[in-house]
C-alpha positions, 0 to 999 in steps of 0.5 A: 499500499502507498500513501501519496503525500502531496506538498504544494509549495510556493516560496517555502525555502525557509521550511521545505528542507525541514518538511522533507526531512520530517517526511523522510523519517516517518514510519507509517502503519498498516504496511503503507509506504510513502510517495512524496510529490512536491508541486512547486507553484512557480516559486521565486526563491530557492524552493525548487533548488532545495527539493532537487538537492534533497532528491539527489541526496536521497535516491532511495526515497520515492520523491517526485518534483513538478514545477508550474511555469507560472503561479496558479494557486494552491488548488492548482498545485493540488490538482497537479499532485492528484493527477501524478499520484500513484498511491492507494491513498492521498494526503496533503502536507503543506510545506510550512509545517503548521501540521506535523507529519508524525500524525499521519498515522492518526489519520491512517488508523480508521483506514487501516481498521477498514472503517474509512474512505476519507479522514479529516484531521481536526484542529478543534477536537481532541487533546492535541496541542495547537498554537494560540493565534488569531481569534477572528481566524478561528471564528471564520473557520468555524463559520465556514465549517458550519456553513459547509455542513449545512449544505453537505449534511456532514458534522465536521468541526474543521472543513478548512483543515489541510490534513485530509486523507482520501482514497485515491480512486474516489478523489480522482473521480471528482471534477475539481476546478478551484485553483486557490484556497477554494479547494477545501470547500469544493472538495468537501462538498463534492466528496460528501455527495459520493454514494456510501462515502465513509468520512471520519474526523480525528483530532490533530495538532496545529502549529500555526504561523503568523503572516509575518512568518509566511501565512498566505491565506487572507480575508479575500480567500474567506469570501471565496470560500463562502462562494464555493460553499454555495456554488458546490453545495447547491450544484453537482 
């Protein structure tokens, strides 16, 4: 069994080496082996150079690198990664280490036990550590999750989470179009409509970063998320 780990990256030279080292060291349960797919969304810094050096220095690892010829957005980077994935399951790992790859096994457990097709990692449930940051950002996340739940008829606590684990064949069957941060509400709306889909949610840690530290999502992305919730919640 292979777990395809998608790493969308844009100007992440400060953290990409650490991310790759963390992914190199993980030991997955259930006989899973990692496939790491880095999609560089036309970074203007040394992100690509660092990834290529890592691949050369670790030929025993299953790592692939793809670069967009212009900046298309996180969602577009994920579309590329999904199309290139060869694994049985797919998970997303942001390049900023706000999420801990050591917790992949928390998401894999419901899959290994045969219960789940999709597992969301929630920053708002369980006893895991999370960095205390922005009040209104948290309120915004909870608002978007509640609005998403109204249309999807799910009871998620964290729709906007990065850590989403999908059975690959199901994810590839979806027609995904959002190029930026609208990926999260779109994929949630569309995955909820798959017949007999088994969706689980588990508590995870969250080591958030500030905008000064490189956080990219902003209020405009929040309005886009609302639009996406209505568009894909009502449509097919």
